[in-house]
DORO-540447 format. One record per residue: y, z negated, x of N, C-alpha, C in turn; residue in one letter. Coordinates in pm, whole numbers, plus 50000, padded with zeros to 5 digits. Each point is the difference from the previous one (the first is absolute). Layout:
<pts>
YZXYZXYZXA...
</pts>
This chain:
<pts>
498844997950108500895003749888501485000150068M500865004349971501185004350112501054982949958P500454994150095500714990449961501294996650102Y500155012850097500925003650068500665011649993T501405002249954500325012049987501235004750070A500385007950023501435004450085500575005249903F501605002049977500905002749900501345010250096Y500075007449912500795006450044500885012049915A501185002050040500805010349874499295013450028R500115010149922499705010150000500935009750098Q501144996150015500925007750059500024994050134S499504987150076499864995150079498265007350079Y499305005549896498575005550037500315014650050L500645005249945500945012649992500615002750131D500634987750038500815005050152499494994050104K498854991249957499114996750150498055001450026N499995015349926499025003849996498974994350150E500485005450056498984998350145500334983550063D500734990349943500304984550026498344997349897L499945002149914499574997249851498255001450081I499875014750030498955002850001499434987950170K500735000950074499564994450137499704983749967K500794993649906499714985649905498525001849959F500005006649912498805001349927498625002850130N500405010050065498834999650075499824986750126N500964996650044500054983250029498964991249916A500774997149896499334992249911498395001049989I499565013349960498495008949997499404992650134N500425003850124499674996950115499774984050022K500864991149958499534983549988498805000549891G499945006749875498974995449919498595005850064L499725009450075499225003550049499434992450146D501064993050062499694988950099499384992549918Y500674994649855499464986349976498135002249948V500075012849949498645003349962498955000050099K500275006750114499285001050136499814986950100T500654989949963500374987850110499204988649920H499824990650076499414989349946501044987449962N499654989649934501384987150006500484997850085E499384998150078500584990450129500915009950140K499525010649976501155011550025500915003249952E499975000249842501475003749952500534982449983I499594989949962500274991749984501394996450196A498805002250093501275001150122500925009449972K499785012949950501575006850030501084994549885I499524994149924500714996549905500584985450013I499604989850075500354987650025501144997250020L501235007550085500834996650027501215001749878P499535006849853500974999849906500074992049931Q498804989250047499754986649917500154989650089F500914993450074499994992950140499514989749919P500094989749901499754990849935498624998349930D498805008050035498505006349971499534999450099T498684993149977498794999050165499425015949943S499695005050163498965011349987498804999549927L499654987349958498595000749952500314997649825N501344996249977500525003649834500105012549994D500535007150043500315014849983499115009149998I499044996850129498555007449948499264997649895E499884983649966499575000249836500795003249925A500725003049989500945005949878499905020950044I499635000550091500065014950013498515003449964V498694993149999498874995549993500235001549843K500714994349942500004999649809500315012449966R501175005450086500575014149936498795008850010Y499335000350089499045009750052498964998049935K499304988349949498924999349884500505001449857D501074999749996500775006149875500025011749989A499895008850068500625016350019501575000249954D500614989950081501365001049933501205010450061S499265007650130500915009050039499655012149923W500815011449963499565014949984499585005050137L499445011949958499885009750141500825009150055N501315000649893501155006750041501004993649900N501155007250021501194996249954500045007249853T498755011349943499605002949864500144994749924T500514997549914499814990249879499565006549868I498724997649985499605012749860500354995749886S500435003249880500174996849877499424991249948E498384999450038499444989249941500004987250038E500535002650131500054985950110501474994849900S501065011150056501454997549874499664991849892Y499155004749920500074995249815498794984350029R499744999250075499294986250038501154990950048N500715004550085501254987650004500925000549902L500405009349934500564997649863499574993349938E498465002949957499484987949901500174983950037N499944994950150500234989850033501364995549992I500735006950025501734998850006500024994849791M499405010349957500384996349821499394990449934I498784997350062499124989149977500844986950047D500554997850116500884992050046501285000549980N500515001449879501325005749934501275002850130D499265004950113501175003450102500445012249921L499515014749947500405008749978499885001549859L500985006449930499535000149815499775010749961D499585011850091499585013249972499745010850087D498795004949979499835011150067501115007750074Y499865003450128501035007550064499075016150039V500475010749949499035009450060499885005450128P498545004250053499744998650151500855008750015F499975015049973500965009350065501105000550019K500614986449916501504997650012500464988050126D498914996350031500374991450133499115002150146L499105004549956499165001450132500135013450048V500325000850140499955015350113498664994050103I498815009149972498894996150077500485011450127N500504996450113500045007850120498645006650074L498754994149954499245005250072499615010849959N500445004049869499415010849914500095013750046D
</pts>
């Protein structure tokens, strides 16, 4: 399920196509790293971002995310996955109504 998204105005996307593609490629590279490395390797890399957290705790958190298959394989968000997220948000009173997928999502991997 997508739980992280990046937002930009269409005008920004139009003016910065190369930058957006590079950003998307970098995120995909990070997702690939997560899929191909173990918890300890990932924890060591991200440890500096969490100075108040131990390596063991970060490793346990990464393992929990990996076990739950929480990371997508790439930045593409499927309509089914998007709808699932909307259902959760509506069920928890965080969203009043559905927003059409095509109105919000641009998949750069297509």
